[in-house]
Residue, then its C-alpha position, 0 to 999 in steps of 0.5 A: m170481424r176483423s181484429s187489430g188490422r196488423l196486415e191491413a191492405k196487405v196481399s198474401i199467398v199461403t200454400g198448402a192453405a186448404r187445411g191445417i196450419g195453412a188454413a189457420t194462417a189464412r183465417l188469421f191473415v184475413a182477420e188482421g186485414a190481409s187479402v189471401v190467395i189460398a193455394d193448394v191442390l185440394r180444390d174442394e177444401g180450398v174453395a170451401l175455405a175461400e167461401e168461408l172467408g169471404p171476398a178477402a180470400a180467393y182459392t187457386d190451384l197450385d202444385v208447388t213443384q211446378p214453376a209454370a203453376w207458380e207463375r199462374a198463381v202469382r198472376f192470379c194473385t195480382d189479378a184478384f188482389g194485387p201483387p203479393d206482399i207476403l208469401v207463406a211457403n207452407a205446403g208440405v208432405n211427410c213420408p213416415k218410413l224407416i231408412a231401411d224402407l225408404t226409397a230414393d223416389d220417396l225422398t225425391r217426392v218429399f224434397q220436391v214439395n218441401v224444398i223445391g216448392a219453397f225454392l220455386g216460391i221464393k224465386t217466383v214471388a221475390p222479383v214481384m215483391q222487389h218491384k213493389g218495394g219489399g215484402s215478407i216470405v215465411v218458410m214453414s220448416s219444422a222442429a224435425s229439422d233439428t232433431g232425429i225422429a225414427a221414421h222421419a228421415a225424409y221429412g226431417t232432412s227436407k225440413a233442415a234443407n228448407a230452413s237453410l234455403a230460407r237463411n240463404a235467401a234472407v242473406e241474398y234478398a236483404g238489400t231488396g226490402i224482402r225479409i225471409n224467415s222460417i217457422h219450426p213447429g213441433g207436433v201440431d194437431t192437424d190432418m197430418s198428425r192424425s194420419p194412420e201412420f201415427e196411430a201407434i204413437d202414444k200421443d199422451a205420453w209423447y206430448g205429456g213429456l214436453p215442457i208445455p205438456r200438450i200438442g200444439l194447435a195450428e192457430e198457435v203456429a199461425q200467430a208466429a206466421l202473423f208476426l213474421a208477415s207483419d211490420a212488427s217484425s221489420y228488423t227480423t230476417g234469416s231467423r228461425v221461430i220455434v213453436d214446439g212446446g219446448q221439445l228442442a229445449g229438452p225434457v222436463a227436469v225431475l229434481 
């Protein structure tokens, strides 16, 4: 059942949408009236999600690091639903290694997906949106862009870069009717945060020390994406929306 229809008749591409924050965003967008292209490299999961969401969703393969793949994805979207009004550049990877163990190849791979992927998305989708009269682009960054976390040098620096990309793009495309903003989640309960690399972390202690003392949910980040994608944010561009339970605000004071 659809809810308030905040994205009624809108067309969206969501990258990395087969699971996690991307899947939660795709579900919410469809519930709010949008048609959604689920773009990912995880074909089985992406197809299953599209089937779950029904005729308002369709899956396409997309390696966000490849310009030609972006061109194909935009053509697929246009053929399936029409040219996109919304892009959520959500696809991302992590490489949790200490700097002493990190290689240049590791860093390059993370930047290719998290930064080049968002760059190619903006570069490919913006001209189509401009021809349509405008649109909204949401870049999924991270609270890690603003703070140091051990073994997150590759991830954190890439997310700082894609947030800067979003701000610069917002200024460049301001006259075209395209709004570009970034979202900065803290820890979110997804497959990435449940991966073996994070098993040694005492999550209860870590998240229990936040002002909102729990891990975030993918659906909560999706709500921020909905606001930025919708006309409710019509005067918002170049902004950073933080969804981190207060992580960046600081530790809870004990008086």
